[in-house]
C-alpha positions in Angstrom: 7.5 -9.7 50.8 11.0 -10.2 52.2 10.4 -8.3 55.4 13.2 -5.8 54.6 10.9 -3.0 53.6 7.9 -1.7 55.4 4.8 -1.2 53.1 3.7 2.4 52.7 0.9 3.4 55.0 -2.6 3.4 53.7 -3.1 7.0 54.6 0.0 8.1 52.7 -0.8 6.0 49.6 -4.4 7.2 49.6 -3.5 10.8 49.1 -2.4 11.3 45.5 -1.0 14.8 46.0 0.7 14.5 49.3 4.3 14.0 47.9 6.2 16.8 46.3 8.7 16.0 43.5 11.5 17.0 45.9 10.3 14.5 48.5 10.5 11.8 45.8 14.1 12.7 45.0 13.4 14.6 41.8 16.4 16.7 40.8 16.6 19.7 38.4 17.8 18.7 35.0 21.0 20.0 33.4 19.4 23.1 32.1 17.9 24.3 35.5 14.3 25.4 35.8 12.1 25.3 32.7 11.1 28.5 31.0 7.8 29.9 32.1 6.0 28.8 28.9 7.2 25.2 29.5 6.7 25.0 33.2 3.1 24.0 33.1 3.9 20.9 30.9 6.9 20.1 33.1 4.7 20.3 36.2 2.1 18.0 34.7 4.8 15.5 33.7 6.2 15.6 37.2 2.7 15.1 38.7 2.1 12.1 36.4 5.4 10.5 37.3 4.7 11.0 41.0 1.3 9.3 40.6 2.8 6.5 38.6 5.4 5.9 41.4 2.7 5.9 44.1 0.5 3.5 42.2 3.5 1.2 41.6 4.4 1.1 45.3 0.8 0.4 46.3 0.6 -2.4 43.8 3.8 -3.9 45.1 2.7 -4.0 48.7 -1.1 -4.6 48.5 -3.4 -7.1 46.7 -5.2 -5.9 43.6 -8.5 -5.5 45.4 -7.1 -3.7 48.4 -8.5 -0.1 48.7 -5.1 1.4 48.8 -4.1 -0.2 45.5 -7.5 0.5 43.9 -7.4 4.2 44.9 -3.9 4.7 43.8 -4.6 3.3 40.3 -7.7 5.4 40.1 -5.7 8.5 41.0 -3.1 7.6 38.4 -5.7 7.1 35.7 -7.2 10.5 36.5 -3.8 12.2 36.5 -2.9 10.7 33.1 -6.2 11.8 31.6 -5.7 15.3 32.9 -2.1 15.5 31.8 -2.7 14.1 28.3 -5.8 16.3 27.7 -3.4 19.3 28.3 -0.3 18.2 26.4 -1.5 15.5 24.0 1.2 13.0 24.7 3.7 12.4 27.5 7.1 11.3 26.3 9.6 10.3 29.0 13.2 9.6 28.4 14.4 6.7 30.6 17.7 7.3 32.3 19.5 4.9 34.7 17.9 6.6 37.8 15.5 9.1 36.4 12.8 10.1 33.9 13.4 13.2 31.8 10.6 15.3 30.2 12.5 17.1 27.5 15.8 18.1 29.2 14.4 18.2 32.7 14.2 15.5 35.3 10.7 14.8 36.5 11.3 11.7 38.6 14.1 9.9 40.2 17.3 10.5 42.2 19.8 8.7 44.3 18.5 6.4 47.0 14.8 6.3 46.0 13.2 3.0 46.8 11.9 0.7 44.1 13.1 3.2 41.4 11.0 2.3 38.3 13.3 4.3 36.1 16.2 2.0 37.1 13.9 -1.0 36.5 13.1 0.1 33.0 16.6 1.1 32.0 18.0 -2.2 33.2 15.7 -4.1 30.8 16.5 -1.9 27.8 13.6 0.6 27.9 14.9 3.9 26.7 11.7 5.9 26.3 8.0 5.8 27.1 5.2 7.7 25.3 1.7 7.8 26.7 -1.0 9.0 24.3 -4.3 10.8 24.8 -7.1 8.3 25.1 -5.3 5.8 27.4 -7.9 4.0 29.4 -8.0 3.0 33.1 -7.5 -0.7 32.2 -4.4 0.1 30.2 -3.0 2.2 33.1 -3.7 -0.6 35.6 -2.2 -3.3 33.4 1.0 -1.2 32.9 1.5 -0.8 36.6 0.9 -4.5 37.3 3.4 -5.2 34.4 6.0 -3.2 36.3 5.3 -5.1 39.5 5.6 -8.4 37.7 8.9 -7.4 36.1 10.3 -6.5 39.5 9.3 -9.7 41.2 10.5 -12.3 38.6 14.0 -13.1 37.7 15.4 -11.5 34.5 16.3 -14.9 33.2 12.7 -15.8 33.2 11.2 -12.7 31.6 12.2 -9.1 31.1 10.1 -6.0 31.1 10.5 -5.4 27.3 9.0 -8.9 26.6 6.1 -8.4 29.0 5.3 -5.0 27.4 5.4 -6.6 24.0 3.0 -9.3 25.1 0.6 -6.7 26.4 0.6 -4.7 23.1 -0.8 -1.4 24.6 -2.9 0.7 22.3 -1.9 4.1 23.8 1.6 3.4 25.0 4.7 3.3 22.8 8.2 2.6 24.0 11.7 2.2 22.5 14.0 -0.6 23.4 17.8 -0.9 23.1 19.1 -4.4 23.0 22.4 -4.6 24.9 23.8 -6.6 22.1 23.1 -3.8 19.7 23.8 -0.8 21.9 27.2 -0.1 20.3 25.8 0.6 16.9 26.1 4.4 16.2 25.6 4.9 12.5 28.5 7.2 12.1 29.7 5.4 9.0 26.3 5.7 7.4 26.5 9.5 7.8 29.4 9.6 5.4 27.3 8.5 2.4 26.4 12.0 1.3 30.0 13.1 1.5 31.1 10.2 -0.7 28.3 11.1 -3.1 29.5 14.7 -3.2 33.0 13.6 -3.7 32.0 11.5 -6.7 30.2 14.5 -8.2 33.3 16.6 -7.6 35.4 14.2 -9.6 33.0 14.2 -12.4 32.3 17.9 -12.7 32.9 20.6 -15.4 30.8 23.7 -14.9 30.6 25.3 -11.4 28.2 28.0 -12.4 24.9 26.2 -11.9 23.3 22.8 -11.5 20.6 23.1 -14.1 20.9 19.7 -15.6 18.1 19.7 -18.1 17.4 16.8 -20.4 20.4 15.5 -22.3 20.1 15.2 -26.1 21.6 12.1 -27.5 23.0 12.8 -31.0 25.6 10.9 -33.0 28.8 9.7 -31.4 31.4 12.5 -31.0 29.0 15.2 -32.2 28.6 18.4 -30.1 25.9 17.9 -27.5 26.3 14.1 -27.4 26.8 12.1 -24.2 30.2 11.2 -25.6 31.3 14.8 -25.7 33.4 15.5 -22.6 32.2 19.1 -22.6 28.6 18.2 -22.1 28.7 14.8 -20.4 26.7 15.0 -17.1 28.9 12.6 -15.3 32.0 14.7 -16.3 30.7 18.0 -14.9 32.4 19.5 -11.9 30.5 21.4 -9.2 31.9 23.0 -6.0 31.0 21.3 -2.8 29.2 24.4 -1.6 27.0 24.6 -4.7 26.1 20.9 -4.5 25.2 21.2 -0.8 23.0 24.2 -1.3 21.2 22.7 -4.3 20.6 19.4 -2.5 19.2 21.0 0.6 17.0 23.7 -1.1 15.9 21.9 -4.3 15.4 18.2 -3.7 13.8 17.8 -7.1 17.1 18.8 -8.8 18.6 15.6 -7.3 15.9 13.5 -8.8 16.4 15.2 -12.1 20.1 14.4 -11.8 19.1 10.8 -11.1 17.1 10.8 -14.3 20.1 11.9 -16.2 22.3 9.3 -14.6 19.8 6.6 -15.6 19.9 7.9 -19.1 23.6 7.6 -19.1 23.3 4.1 -17.7 21.1 3.0 -20.6 22.9 4.8 -23.4 26.5 4.6 -22.2 28.9 3.3 -24.8 31.8 2.3 -22.6 32.2 0.1 -19.5 33.7 3.1 -17.7 30.8 5.3 -18.4 28.2 2.7 -17.4 30.2 1.8 -14.3 30.5 5.4 -13.3 26.7 6.0 -13.8 25.9 2.9 -11.8 28.1 4.0 -8.9 26.6 7.5 -8.9 23.0 6.0 -9.0 23.8 3.8 -6.0 25.1 6.8 -4.0 22.0 8.9 -4.8 19.7 6.0 -3.8 21.7 5.4 -0.6 21.4 9.1 0.2 17.6 9.0 -0.3 17.4 6.0 2.0 19.5 7.6 4.6 17.4 10.7 4.6 14.1 8.8 4.8 12.9 10.0 1.4 11.1 6.8 0.7 8.6 8.2 -1.8 11.3 9.5 -4.2 13.3 6.3 -3.7 10.3 4.2 -4.6 9.8 6.1 -7.9 13.5 5.6 -8.7 13.3 1.9 -8.0 10.3 1.5 -10.2 12.1 3.3 -13.0 15.1 1.1 -12.7 13.0 -2.1 -12.6 11.2 -1.0 -15.7 14.5 -0.4 -17.5 15.8 -3.8 -16.4 12.8 -5.4 -18.1 13.0 -3.4 -21.3 16.8 -3.2 -21.6 18.2 -6.7 -20.7 21.7 -5.5 -21.5 21.6 -3.4 -18.3 19.8 -5.9 -16.0 23.1 -7.0 -14.4 24.1 -3.4 -13.4 20.5 -2.6 -12.1 20.4 -5.9 -10.2 23.6 -4.9 -8.5 22.3 -1.5 -7.6 19.1 -2.8 -6.1 20.8 -5.6 -4.2 23.1 -3.1 -2.6 20.1 -1.0 -1.6 18.4 -4.1 0.0 21.4 -5.2 2.1 21.0 -5.4 5.9 23.5 -2.6 6.4 21.6 -0.3 4.0 18.2 -1.0 5.4 18.9 -1.3 9.2 18.9 2.4 10.1 15.7 3.2 8.1 13.7 0.3 9.5 14.8 0.8 13.1 14.1 4.6 12.9 10.4 3.7 12.4 10.4 3.2 16.1 11.3 6.9 16.4 11.4 9.9 14.1 10.3 8.0 11.0 7.2 6.3 12.5 4.8 8.1 10.1 6.6 6.9 7.0 6.1 3.2 7.6 3.5 2.8 4.7 6.0 4.4 2.3 8.9 2.2 3.5 6.7 -0.9 3.2 5.8 0.0 -0.4 9.5 0.4 -1.1 10.5 -2.9 0.6 7.8 -4.8 -1.2 9.2 -3.6 -4.5 12.7 -4.8 -3.4 11.2 -8.0 -1.7 13.1 -10.6 -3.7 16.4 -9.0 -2.9 15.3 -7.8 0.6 13.8 -10.9 2.1 17.1 -12.3 3.5 17.9 -8.9 5.0 14.4 -8.5 6.5 14.5 -11.9 8.2 17.9 -10.9 9.6 16.7 -7.5 10.8 13.6 -9.1 12.3 15.9 -11.0 14.6 17.3 -7.7 15.8 14.1 -5.5 15.8 13.2 -4.3 19.3 10.3 -1.9 18.5 6.7 -2.6 17.6 6.6 -0.4 14.5 9.8 -1.8 13.0 8.6 -5.4 13.6 5.2 -4.6 12.1 6.8 -3.1 9.0 9.0 -6.2 8.4 6.1 -8.6 9.1 3.8 -6.7 6.8 6.2 -6.9 3.9 7.2 -10.5 4.5 3.6 -11.6 4.6 2.3 -9.7 1.5 1.5 -11.7 -1.5 3.2 -15.1 -1.5 5.3 -14.0 1.5 8.9 -14.7 2.4 10.2 -18.1 1.4 9.8 -20.5 4.4 13.4 -21.7 4.4 14.7 -18.2 5.2 12.7 -18.3 8.4 13.2 -21.9 9.4 17.0 -21.6 9.0 17.0 -19.4 12.1 14.8 -21.6 14.3 17.9 -23.1 16.0 19.5 -19.7 16.8 20.9 -19.7 20.4 19.2 -16.4 21.1 15.7 -16.9 22.4 14.4 -13.6 21.0 15.5 -14.5 17.5 13.6 -17.8 17.7 10.6 -16.0 19.1 10.5 -13.5 16.2 10.9 -16.3 13.7 8.0 -18.2 15.4 5.9 -15.0 15.1 6.8 -14.8 11.4 5.7 -18.4 10.9 2.4 -17.7 12.4 1.9 -14.5 10.4 2.7 -16.4 7.1 -0.3 -18.7 7.7 1.5 -21.5 5.8 0.2 -24.9 6.9 3.8 -26.3 6.4 4.9 -24.0 9.2 3.1 -26.2 11.7 5.9 -28.8 11.8 8.5 -26.1 12.7 6.2 -24.6 15.3 5.9 -28.0 16.9 9.6 -28.0 17.7 9.2 -24.5 19.2 6.9 -25.9 21.8 9.9 -27.7 23.3 12.1 -24.7 23.4 13.7 -24.1 26.9 12.5 -20.5 27.0 8.8 -20.1 27.9 8.6 -16.9 25.9 9.2 -18.9 22.7 6.7 -21.5 23.7 4.1 -18.8 24.3 4.6 -17.4 20.9 4.4 -20.9 19.4 1.0 -21.4 21.0 -0.2 -18.0 19.6 1.1 -18.9 16.1 -0.5 -22.3 16.1 -3.9 -20.8 17.1 -3.7 -18.6 14.0 -2.9 -21.6 11.7 -5.7 -23.7 12.9 -6.4 -27.3 11.7 -6.4 -30.6 13.5 -2.7 -30.9 14.0 -2.4 -27.3 15.4 -5.3 -27.9 17.7 -3.7 -31.1 19.0 -0.4 -29.3 19.7 -2.2 -26.5 21.5 -4.0 -29.0 23.6 -0.7 -30.7 24.5 0.5 -27.3 25.8 -2.1 -27.5 28.6 0.5 -29.5 30.5 3.4 -27.1 29.9 5.5 -26.5 33.0 5.0 -22.7 32.7 1.6 -21.3 33.9 1.7 -18.5 31.2 1.9 -21.1 28.4 -0.9 -23.2 29.9 -3.1 -20.1 30.2 -2.5 -19.1 26.6 -3.2 -22.7 25.4 -6.5 -22.7 27.3 -7.6 -19.3 25.9 -6.6 -20.5 22.4 -8.8 -23.6 22.7 -11.7 -21.5 24.0 -11.3 -19.2 21.0 -11.1 -22.1 18.5 -14.1 -23.8 20.1 -12.8 -27.3 19.7 -15.1 -29.8 21.5 -12.3 -32.4 21.7 -10.4 -30.0 24.0 -13.0 -30.3 26.8 -11.7 -33.6 28.0 -8.1 -32.3 28.2 -9.1 -29.2 30.0 -11.3 -31.1 32.4 -8.4 -33.5 33.1 -6.3 -30.6 34.2 -9.1 -29.2 36.4 -9.5 -32.5 38.2 -5.8 -33.1 38.6 -4.3 -33.1 42.1 -2.1 -30.0 41.6 -4.9 -27.8 40.1 -6.2 -26.5 43.5 -2.8 -25.1 44.2 -2.5 -23.1 41.0 -2.9 -19.3 40.7 -6.5 -18.0 40.8 -6.0 -16.4 37.3 -5.1 -19.8 35.8 -8.0 -21.5 37.6 -10.4 -18.9 36.2 -9.1 -19.1 32.6 -9.4 -22.9 32.6 -13.0 -22.8 33.7 -13.9 -20.1 31.2 -12.3 -22.2 28.5 -14.1 -25.3 29.6 -17.4 -23.4 29.4 -16.7 -22.5 25.8 -15.9 -26.0 24.5 -17.8 -28.4 26.9 -21.3 -30.0 26.5 -23.6 -31.5 29.1 -21.3 -34.4 29.7 -19.2 -32.1 31.8 -22.1 -31.1 34.1 -21.7 -33.9 36.7 -18.1 -32.9 37.3 -19.0 -29.2 37.5 -21.9 -29.8 39.8 -19.7 -31.7 42.2 -17.0 -29.0 42.0 -19.3 -26.1 42.8 -21.2 -28.0 45.5 -18.1 -29.4 47.2 -19.7 -32.8 47.6 -18.1 -36.1 48.5 -14.3 -36.2 47.9 -14.3 -32.7 46.4 -15.7 -31.1 49.6 -12.3 -29.4 50.3 -12.1 -27.7 47.0 -11.0 -24.0 47.2 -13.6 -21.2 46.6 -11.9 -20.2 43.4 -12.7 -23.7 41.9 -16.3 -23.7 43.1 -16.8 -20.2 41.6 -15.1 -21.3 38.4 -17.4 -24.2 38.0 -20.4 -21.9 38.1 -18.8 -19.5 35.6 -18.2 -22.5 33.2 -21.9 -23.5 33.3 -22.9 -19.9 32.6 -20.8 -20.0 29.4 -22.2 -23.4 28.4 -25.8 -22.0 28.6 -27.6 -25.3 28.0 -31.0 -25.8 29.7 -29.4 -28.4 32.0 -26.7 -26.0 33.0 -29.2 -23.3 33.7 -31.2 -25.6 35.9 -28.1 -26.3 38.0 -27.4 -22.6 38.2 -30.9 -21.8 39.4 -30.5 -24.2 42.3 -27.1 -22.8 43.0 -28.5 -19.3 43.3 -30.2 -20.5 46.5 -27.0 -21.9 48.0 -26.1 -21.2 51.6 -22.9 -19.3 50.8 -23.5 -15.7 49.8 -20.5 -15.6 47.4 -21.7 -18.7 45.6 -25.2 -17.3 45.4 -24.0 -14.1 43.8 -21.9 -16.0 41.2 -24.7 -18.4 40.4 -27.0 -15.4 39.7 -24.4 -13.7 37.5 -23.7 -17.0 35.6 -27.5 -17.6 35.1 -27.9 -14.1 33.6 -24.9 -14.8 31.3 -26.4 -18.2 30.3 -29.7 -16.6 29.5 -28.0 -13.9 27.4 -26.0 -16.4 25.4 -29.1 -18.6 24.9 -31.1 -15.7 23.6 -28.3 -14.8 21.1 -28.0 -18.3 19.6 
């Protein structure tokens, strides 16, 4: 602590209901008081935000095991459970200094200390949604995530990145990248108007929009597609009629698309084919803009089938589908998966996989921009189906100056599972941003193999503790015996006693998963504090006992049995717990 702020008193922090929203600086939203039927939900949201703020303040000023921090987190977990049981989910809009529930402020205000809304807004978080079923561990981890984000420099790690690493099961959030904040989609909203204008130019009968099925007869005969009086693409409808039909009878639009496709196949002039192609592109763009992915998928399948059976029209159809798969065409639909289109992700994935050969370059580009979990998952699912995205499309962006672009590409390389990706991931281990290096360790652990294991082992000496921790956990999960010597080298290094207790614990747990009895002499000296190791910190002595519990060999259990009679009570308790763990593991082998 800097000394500029006094920590909250234990008495104040231990009373979850002792602060009113007004005392916390909560102000009425722009619409004034909520209506009576909304007030209960509004009050629950206010109470939940107040509990979150108190828990955050407690976590900032007290150690994790301090009664004030523990009680505040327990109170927050209980408040969330009560709130979510009542309202199902709690969605908070993040403003620069406040949280909004609907249109009403439920937390924040000028001058509030450690304003968590300001912290989140600064790092691009624009909304939070807590879902029913959130557990105490998730609630606690979320609060400590906020504390971590407050205490580190933004150039080191931002809140959005930390939340992404945590991957909460019952918490969703939306992120706005400052580089993309100016995109507003106003131009995309004009697609329908352009489509209507095209129909207007090609119209003939304003009475109805009953398109029916065209009958192809001889050229120039009545009822033929060449007859201007009956040609679908020459009909003229009023703007009002078109609007009403499109809104109230969506199947009519699909029927019209069928007719346009027929014109595309049977058209006898370049002008007719070109006009049909343009109209088809506009209809497909409108479907995409509206999120009608099911109808769009049917249309794409039809066009692909025609391209195979009618080679003379493959060029036009390729152009239509290439336009539909461009980054500008797909961006809005993919990114809206992190919002109102979340439930349509499977439909969009099916569509994108149909378009994959044309869409792969666009998807790789959009992955570099994607800020939400659902949009990233959609892109990654499509790019890793079947043979997957061509590796050169991904590796071409590995030298991008933006760290988050490289991180997303590293994530993609890991998801592809291609052994050739290992050489590109090796370069990512030297990236200046530790977030990229962390992702490289994760991806390498998924690839497996001797070279990947070697590279993960080399990351045990990374300058960033977070990378070293990930590397140790990966080696423990992979169970590589060769890693034991490298982990033990770190444990017995001069700087290891000064490392954070979390890192110390992770390294000993990893050693216990991969070591054999050759490590026991070192571990026995470490826990006992003998000879030159007498001054080892308690965290290291306890860690050695934990490692032997995971090894679960007869020799390790003999040492733990002796340690359970040690003079220090804390060492005795840990030795007994480790002995029980060793017996359980031995019984399950």
